[in-house]
Residue frames as a rotation matrix with the C-alpha (Angstrom) as fourth column:
MET 1
-0.216 -0.975 -0.052 -22.83
0.615 -0.177 0.769 -7.95
-0.759 0.134 0.637 13.57
LYS 2
0.416 0.341 -0.843 -22.78
-0.268 -0.840 -0.472 -4.82
-0.869 0.423 -0.258 11.39
PRO 3
0.819 -0.086 0.568 -22.28
0.532 0.488 -0.692 -5.40
-0.217 0.869 0.445 7.63
LYS 4
-0.160 -0.954 -0.254 -18.83
0.492 -0.300 0.818 -4.57
-0.856 0.006 0.517 6.20
ASN 5
0.777 0.493 -0.391 -19.10
0.006 -0.628 -0.778 -1.68
-0.629 0.602 -0.491 3.77
LYS 6
0.452 -0.582 0.676 -17.16
0.884 0.394 -0.252 -1.97
-0.119 0.712 0.692 0.50
THR 7
0.605 -0.187 0.774 -16.65
0.242 -0.883 -0.402 1.79
0.759 0.430 -0.489 0.12
LEU 8
0.837 -0.292 0.462 -15.33
-0.546 -0.417 0.727 2.18
-0.019 -0.861 -0.509 3.66
ALA 9
0.645 -0.620 0.447 -12.97
0.343 0.758 0.555 -0.77
-0.683 -0.205 0.701 3.18
ALA 10
0.470 -0.458 0.755 -11.63
0.821 -0.087 -0.564 0.77
0.324 0.885 0.335 -0.04
TRP 11
0.646 -0.210 0.734 -11.01
-0.199 -0.975 -0.104 4.14
0.737 -0.079 -0.671 1.63
LEU 12
0.832 -0.376 0.408 -9.37
-0.387 0.136 0.912 2.46
-0.398 -0.917 -0.033 4.64
ALA 13
0.554 -0.652 0.518 -7.08
0.731 0.679 0.073 0.55
-0.399 0.338 0.852 2.29
LEU 14
0.451 -0.360 0.817 -6.15
0.564 -0.594 -0.573 3.79
0.692 0.719 -0.064 0.53
LEU 15
0.497 -0.173 0.850 -5.67
-0.422 -0.905 0.062 6.02
0.759 -0.390 -0.522 3.56
GLY 16
0.370 -0.322 0.872 -4.69
-0.907 0.081 0.414 3.57
-0.204 -0.943 -0.262 6.30
GLY 17
0.915 0.056 -0.398 -3.56
-0.232 0.883 -0.408 0.57
0.329 0.466 0.821 4.30
PRO 18
0.023 -0.987 -0.157 0.13
-0.223 0.148 -0.963 0.83
0.974 0.057 -0.217 5.22
LEU 19
-0.591 -0.171 0.788 -0.98
-0.794 -0.050 -0.606 0.44
0.143 -0.984 -0.106 8.84
GLY 20
-0.942 0.208 -0.265 -3.33
0.182 0.976 0.119 -2.47
0.283 0.064 -0.957 8.08
LEU 21
-0.728 0.683 0.052 -6.54
-0.471 -0.444 -0.762 -0.62
-0.498 -0.579 0.645 8.97
HIS 22
-0.072 0.722 -0.688 -8.51
-0.961 0.135 0.242 -2.21
0.268 0.678 0.684 6.12
ARG 23
-0.457 -0.163 -0.875 -7.51
-0.081 0.987 -0.141 -5.69
0.886 0.006 -0.464 7.32
PHE 24
-0.985 0.090 -0.148 -8.58
0.156 0.087 -0.984 -4.90
-0.076 -0.992 -0.100 10.88
TYR 25
-0.460 0.868 -0.187 -11.91
-0.825 -0.496 -0.270 -3.54
-0.327 0.030 0.944 9.63
LEU 26
0.104 0.537 -0.837 -12.66
-0.846 0.490 0.210 -6.65
0.523 0.686 0.505 7.57
HIS 27
0.135 -0.158 -0.978 -11.07
0.051 0.987 -0.152 -9.40
0.989 -0.029 0.142 9.67
GLY 28
0.953 0.281 -0.117 -10.75
0.135 -0.047 0.990 -8.01
0.273 -0.959 -0.083 13.19
LEU 29
0.589 -0.741 0.323 -7.78
-0.806 -0.566 0.172 -7.22
0.055 -0.362 -0.931 15.39
GLY 30
0.407 -0.421 0.810 -6.63
-0.242 0.806 0.540 -10.84
-0.881 -0.416 0.226 15.36
ASP 31
0.994 0.007 0.107 -5.64
0.102 0.253 -0.962 -10.65
-0.033 0.968 0.251 11.67
THR 32
0.347 -0.938 0.011 -1.96
0.595 0.229 0.771 -11.58
-0.725 -0.261 0.637 11.30
LEU 33
-0.118 -0.391 0.913 -1.55
0.972 -0.234 0.026 -9.88
0.203 0.890 0.407 7.91
GLY 34
0.745 0.444 0.497 -2.98
0.324 -0.893 0.313 -6.69
0.583 -0.072 -0.809 9.36
TRP 35
0.882 -0.450 -0.142 -0.28
0.015 -0.275 0.961 -6.68
-0.472 -0.850 -0.236 12.02
LEU 36
0.085 -0.892 0.444 2.42
0.809 0.322 0.492 -7.29
-0.581 0.317 0.749 9.40
HIS 37
0.574 0.220 0.789 1.50
0.736 -0.560 -0.380 -4.20
0.358 0.799 -0.484 7.33
PRO 38
0.986 -0.165 0.021 3.16
-0.161 -0.910 0.382 -1.64
-0.044 -0.380 -0.924 9.64
LEU 39
0.468 -0.869 0.164 6.55
0.405 0.375 0.834 -3.42
-0.786 -0.324 0.527 9.46
PRO 40
-0.153 -0.579 0.801 7.57
0.988 -0.072 0.136 -2.43
-0.021 0.812 0.583 5.89
THR 41
0.659 0.433 0.615 5.94
0.438 -0.886 0.154 0.95
0.611 0.168 -0.773 6.45
ALA 42
0.937 -0.330 -0.111 8.09
-0.045 -0.431 0.901 1.60
-0.345 -0.840 -0.419 9.52
LEU 43
0.143 -0.929 0.341 11.21
0.689 0.340 0.640 0.33
-0.711 0.144 0.689 7.75
GLY 44
0.093 -0.045 0.995 10.54
0.916 -0.388 -0.104 2.66
0.391 0.921 0.005 4.82
LEU 45
0.896 0.259 0.361 10.04
0.100 -0.909 0.404 5.62
0.432 -0.326 -0.840 7.14
TRP 46
0.676 -0.732 -0.087 13.28
0.179 0.049 0.983 4.69
-0.715 -0.680 0.164 8.91
GLY 47
-0.002 -0.657 0.754 14.99
0.967 0.192 0.170 4.68
-0.257 0.729 0.635 5.50
ILE 48
0.489 0.245 0.837 13.71
0.529 -0.846 -0.062 8.20
0.693 0.474 -0.544 4.83
GLU 49
0.989 -0.145 0.032 15.00
-0.107 -0.544 0.833 9.32
-0.104 -0.827 -0.553 8.25
ARG 50
0.343 -0.914 0.215 18.41
0.549 0.381 0.744 7.72
-0.762 -0.137 0.633 7.51
LEU 51
0.092 -0.268 0.959 18.56
0.967 -0.207 -0.151 9.43
0.239 0.941 0.240 4.13
GLN 52
0.771 0.265 0.579 17.84
0.180 -0.963 0.201 12.81
0.611 -0.051 -0.790 5.71
SER 53
0.904 -0.410 0.123 20.40
-0.258 -0.292 0.921 12.39
-0.341 -0.864 -0.370 8.48
LEU 54
0.218 -0.879 0.423 23.17
0.242 0.469 0.850 10.46
-0.946 -0.083 0.315 6.69
GLY 55
-0.172 -0.256 -0.951 22.78
-0.745 -0.598 0.295 11.69
-0.645 0.760 -0.087 3.13
GLN 56
0.657 0.544 -0.521 22.39
-0.747 0.382 -0.544 9.92
-0.097 0.747 0.658 -0.18
ASP 57
-0.223 -0.827 -0.516 25.49
-0.789 0.464 -0.403 7.76
0.573 0.317 -0.756 0.28
ASP 58
-0.465 0.121 0.877 23.72
-0.706 0.546 -0.450 5.55
-0.534 -0.829 -0.168 2.83
LYS 59
-0.780 0.074 -0.621 23.13
-0.465 0.595 0.655 2.27
0.418 0.800 -0.430 1.00
LEU 60
-0.851 0.505 -0.143 20.75
0.488 0.660 -0.571 0.88
-0.194 -0.556 -0.808 3.62
SER 61
-0.311 0.766 -0.562 18.31
-0.186 -0.629 -0.754 3.72
-0.932 -0.130 0.339 2.95
TRP 62
-0.604 0.052 -0.795 18.36
-0.797 -0.045 0.602 2.74
-0.004 0.998 0.069 -0.74
ALA 63
-0.843 0.255 -0.474 16.89
0.134 0.953 0.274 -0.61
0.521 0.167 -0.837 0.22
LEU 64
-0.718 0.541 -0.437 14.49
0.590 0.141 -0.795 0.63
-0.368 -0.829 -0.420 2.89
ILE 65
-0.650 0.465 -0.601 12.78
-0.410 -0.880 -0.239 3.56
-0.640 0.091 0.763 1.17
PRO 66
-0.666 0.435 -0.606 11.24
-0.587 0.196 0.786 1.50
0.461 0.879 0.124 -1.67
LEU 67
-0.825 0.397 -0.402 9.58
0.530 0.791 -0.305 -0.73
0.197 -0.465 -0.863 0.95
LEU 68
-0.536 0.637 -0.554 7.36
0.146 -0.576 -0.804 2.20
-0.831 -0.512 0.216 1.88
GLY 69
-0.493 0.314 -0.811 6.52
-0.804 -0.522 0.286 2.97
-0.333 0.793 0.510 -1.73
PHE 70
-0.760 0.188 -0.622 5.74
-0.253 0.796 0.550 -0.62
0.599 0.576 -0.557 -2.60
THR 71
-0.781 0.512 -0.358 3.58
0.589 0.413 -0.695 -0.98
-0.207 -0.753 -0.624 0.52
VAL 72
-0.423 0.628 -0.653 1.58
-0.284 -0.777 -0.562 2.11
-0.860 -0.052 0.507 -0.39
ALA 73
-0.556 0.173 -0.813 1.23
-0.826 -0.009 0.563 0.89
0.090 0.985 0.148 -3.99
SER 74
-0.866 0.211 -0.453 0.07
0.147 0.974 0.173 -2.57
0.477 0.083 -0.875 -2.89
THR 75
-0.617 0.692 -0.376 -2.54
0.531 0.013 -0.847 -1.20
-0.581 -0.722 -0.375 -0.50
CYS 76
-0.400 0.470 -0.787 -3.79
-0.663 -0.741 -0.106 1.12
-0.633 0.479 0.608 -3.26
LEU 77
-0.718 0.131 -0.684 -4.17
-0.498 0.591 0.635 -1.95
0.487 0.796 -0.359 -5.47
THR 78
-0.837 0.431 -0.336 -6.09
0.546 0.686 -0.481 -3.60
0.023 -0.586 -0.810 -2.64
ALA 79
-0.493 0.667 -0.559 -8.39
-0.066 -0.669 -0.740 -0.57
-0.867 -0.328 0.374 -2.47
ILE 80
-0.488 0.277 -0.828 -9.04
-0.870 -0.234 0.435 -0.87
-0.073 0.932 0.355 -6.21
VAL 81
-0.832 0.164 -0.531 -9.81
0.003 0.957 0.290 -4.58
0.555 0.240 -0.796 -5.90
TYR 82
-0.725 0.599 -0.339 -12.19
0.508 0.134 -0.851 -3.93
-0.464 -0.790 -0.401 -3.02
ALA 83
-0.404 0.580 -0.707 -13.96
-0.403 -0.807 -0.432 -1.14
-0.821 0.110 0.560 -4.89
LEU 84
-0.445 0.187 -0.876 -14.33
-0.884 0.063 0.463 -3.17
0.141 0.980 0.138 -8.09
THR 85
-0.990 0.110 0.087 -15.65
0.083 0.961 -0.264 -6.28
-0.113 -0.254 -0.961 -6.36
GLU 86
-0.483 0.875 -0.029 -19.16
-0.054 0.004 0.999 -7.15
0.874 0.484 0.045 -7.44
ALA 87
-0.227 0.457 0.860 -21.78
-0.905 -0.426 -0.013 -6.49
0.361 -0.781 0.511 -4.75
GLY 88
0.785 0.585 -0.203 -22.92
-0.493 0.789 0.366 -10.11
0.374 -0.188 0.908 -4.60
LYS 89
0.315 -0.762 -0.565 -19.37
0.416 0.646 -0.640 -11.42
0.853 -0.033 0.521 -4.21
TRP 90
-0.549 -0.508 0.663 -18.57
-0.305 -0.617 -0.725 -8.75
0.778 -0.601 0.184 -1.59
ASN 91
0.106 0.693 0.713 -21.60
-0.966 -0.097 0.238 -9.63
0.234 -0.715 0.659 0.49
ALA 92
0.832 0.168 -0.528 -20.99
-0.138 0.986 0.095 -13.37
0.537 -0.006 0.844 0.15
ARG 93
0.037 -0.930 -0.364 -17.43
0.466 0.339 -0.817 -12.99
0.884 -0.140 0.446 1.37
HIS 94
-0.834 -0.510 0.210 -17.64
0.126 -0.546 -0.829 -10.23
0.537 -0.665 0.519 3.99
ASN 95
-0.542 0.722 0.431 -21.32
-0.837 -0.412 -0.361 -10.23
-0.083 -0.556 0.827 4.98
PRO 96
-0.782 0.261 -0.565 -22.35
-0.015 0.900 0.436 -13.88
0.623 0.349 -0.700 5.05
GLY 97
-0.551 0.649 -0.524 -25.83
0.833 0.467 -0.298 -14.53
0.051 -0.601 -0.798 6.33
ALA 98
-0.634 0.347 -0.691 -26.91
-0.015 -0.899 -0.438 -10.90
-0.773 -0.267 0.575 5.94
ALA 99
0.065 0.759 0.648 -30.13
0.835 0.314 -0.452 -10.69
-0.546 0.570 -0.614 3.99
SER 100
0.281 0.043 0.959 -29.71
0.881 -0.409 -0.240 -8.51
0.382 0.912 -0.153 0.87
THR 101
0.338 -0.255 -0.906 -27.51
0.595 -0.688 0.415 -5.80
-0.730 -0.679 -0.081 2.33
THR 102
0.961 0.003 0.275 -26.50
0.217 -0.624 -0.750 -2.63
0.169 0.781 -0.601 0.49
ALA 103
0.640 -0.760 -0.118 -23.02
-0.178 -0.296 0.939 -2.67
-0.748 -0.579 -0.324 2.05
GLY 104
-0.172 -0.747 0.642 -21.52
0.536 0.476 0.697 -4.13
-0.826 0.465 0.319 -1.13
ASN 105
0.708 0.526 0.471 -23.06
0.678 -0.318 -0.663 -1.60
-0.198 0.789 -0.582 -3.49
THR 106
-0.454 -0.847 0.277 -20.95
0.891 -0.425 0.159 0.81
-0.016 0.319 0.948 -5.51
SER 107
0.678 0.623 -0.390 -21.48
0.621 -0.769 -0.150 4.55
-0.394 -0.140 -0.908 -5.01
ALA 108
0.830 -0.369 0.418 -19.83
0.029 -0.721 -0.693 7.76
0.557 0.587 -0.588 -6.13
LEU 109
0.594 -0.627 0.504 -17.52
-0.777 -0.285 0.561 7.57
-0.208 -0.725 -0.657 -3.10
THR 110
0.537 -0.378 0.754 -16.43
0.207 0.926 0.317 4.12
-0.818 -0.014 0.576 -4.24
ILE 111
0.733 -0.239 0.637 -15.54
0.648 -0.041 -0.761 5.48
0.208 0.970 0.125 -7.68
MET 112
0.765 -0.471 0.440 -13.61
-0.475 -0.873 -0.110 8.34
0.436 -0.124 -0.891 -6.04
ALA 113
0.555 -0.571 0.605 -11.67
-0.441 0.415 0.796 5.76
-0.706 -0.708 -0.022 -4.01
ILE 114
0.607 -0.316 0.729 -10.72
0.668 0.700 -0.253 3.99
-0.430 0.640 0.636 -7.26
VAL 115
0.764 -0.291 0.576 -9.53
0.285 -0.649 -0.706 7.22
0.579 0.703 -0.413 -8.88
ALA 116
0.683 -0.515 0.518 -7.57
-0.722 -0.581 0.375 8.33
0.109 -0.630 -0.769 -5.82
SER 117
0.579 -0.461 0.673 -6.03
-0.090 0.784 0.614 4.86
-0.811 -0.416 0.413 -5.46
LEU 118
0.700 -0.314 0.642 -4.93
0.714 0.304 -0.630 4.90
0.003 0.899 0.437 -9.09
LEU 119
0.735 -0.407 0.542 -3.29
-0.167 -0.884 -0.437 8.29
0.657 0.231 -0.718 -8.63
VAL 120
0.549 -0.514 0.660 -1.55
-0.820 -0.178 0.543 7.54
-0.162 -0.839 -0.519 -5.35
GLY 121
0.645 -0.258 0.720 -0.64
0.039 0.951 0.306 3.95
-0.763 -0.169 0.623 -6.18
ALA 122
0.759 -0.367 0.538 0.79
0.621 0.160 -0.767 4.67
0.195 0.916 0.349 -9.62
GLY 123
0.662 -0.517 0.542 2.73
-0.401 -0.856 -0.326 7.66
0.633 -0.002 -0.774 -8.33
SER 124
0.558 -0.419 0.716 4.11
-0.716 0.191 0.671 5.70
-0.418 -0.887 -0.194 -5.40
LEU 125
0.709 -0.264 0.654 5.08
0.367 0.930 -0.022 2.73
-0.603 0.255 0.756 -7.55
MET 126
0.743 -0.427 0.516 6.79
0.455 -0.243 -0.857 4.86
0.491 0.871 0.014 -10.19
ALA 127
0.611 -0.527 0.590 8.66
-0.668 -0.743 0.028 6.92
0.424 -0.411 -0.807 -7.58
SER 128
0.598 -0.373 0.710 9.86
-0.438 0.589 0.679 3.77
-0.671 -0.717 0.189 -5.81
LEU 129
0.717 -0.321 0.618 11.04
0.626 0.688 -0.368 2.20
-0.307 0.651 0.694 -9.05
ALA 130
0.723 -0.451 0.523 12.79
0.104 -0.677 -0.729 5.39
0.683 0.582 -0.443 -10.16
PHE 131
0.602 -0.492 0.629 14.50
-0.798 -0.399 0.451 5.79
0.029 -0.774 -0.632 -6.78
SER 132
0.638 -0.326 0.697 15.62
-0.074 0.876 0.477 2.15
-0.766 -0.356 0.534 -6.74
PHE 133
0.708 -0.347 0.615 16.95
0.706 0.389 -0.592 2.10
-0.033 0.853 0.521 -10.30
GLN 134
0.767 -0.436 0.471 18.68
-0.222 -0.869 -0.442 5.46
0.602 0.234 -0.763 -9.98
HIS 135
0.491 -0.597 0.635 20.61
-0.838 -0.123 0.532 4.42
-0.240 -0.793 -0.560 -6.90
TYR 136
0.668 -0.250 0.701 21.36
0.214 0.967 0.140 0.97
-0.712 0.056 0.700 -8.29
PHE 137
0.730 -0.383 0.566 22.89
0.617 0.014 -0.787 2.40
0.294 0.924 0.247 -11.45
GLU 138
0.675 -0.526 0.517 24.80
-0.570 -0.817 -0.088 5.07
0.469 -0.235 -0.852 -9.52
TYR 139
0.546 -0.454 0.704 26.26
-0.513 0.483 0.709 2.29
-0.662 -0.749 0.031 -7.39
GLN 140
0.708 -0.256 0.659 27.20
0.561 0.770 -0.303 0.31
-0.430 0.584 0.689 -10.52
VAL 141
0.764 -0.434 0.477 28.96
0.143 -0.608 -0.781 3.35
0.629 0.665 -0.402 -12.05
GLU 142
0.586 -0.543 0.601 30.87
-0.807 -0.455 0.376 3.94
0.069 -0.705 -0.705 -8.82
GLU 143
0.553 -0.372 0.745 31.99
-0.100 0.859 0.503 0.30
-0.827 -0.352 0.438 -8.68
ALA 144
0.773 -0.269 0.575 33.07
0.634 0.290 -0.717 0.45
0.026 0.919 0.394 -12.34
ARG 145
0.721 -0.532 0.444 35.16
-0.378 -0.839 -0.392 3.55
0.581 0.114 -0.806 -11.56
LYS 146
0.527 -0.524 0.669 36.87
-0.703 0.172 0.690 1.69
-0.477 -0.834 -0.278 -8.72
ILE 147
0.623 -0.263 0.736 37.68
0.382 0.924 0.006 -1.24
-0.682 0.277 0.676 -10.99
SER 148
0.798 -0.249 0.549 39.04
0.514 -0.192 -0.836 0.96
0.313 0.949 -0.025 -13.79
GLN 149
0.775 -0.511 0.371 41.44
-0.569 -0.820 0.059 2.84
0.274 -0.257 -0.927 -11.52
């Protein structure tokens, strides 16, 4: 069995995390959590499609769109955790029985994965929070107007 590379796992979590690619790489196609990753991703994309077709008054899209952002942010956090894992711990967990493998070593590509994950994850998280709070408070103002009339 080929050793699981820490850098590749980090980049898969960053680029294909919302589809569960990092889970499939590390745990195989039978990984239940890997198969659950595409669900909030698809719901978030459906929310974006609803927003584009029905406009900003669609309350269901308010709930669905942040799912995509939070999924992206969580997989970016996973990429950071993978990349910052100590080589010995990485090899003990993902490459058991392999004699002193370099698959858990940190390289320049690993550091680039951390930086990219920080950028994408923080941006995604902040955008999701801003979108959620904006629409929540707009809804509250609209309900207050209805009550006051």
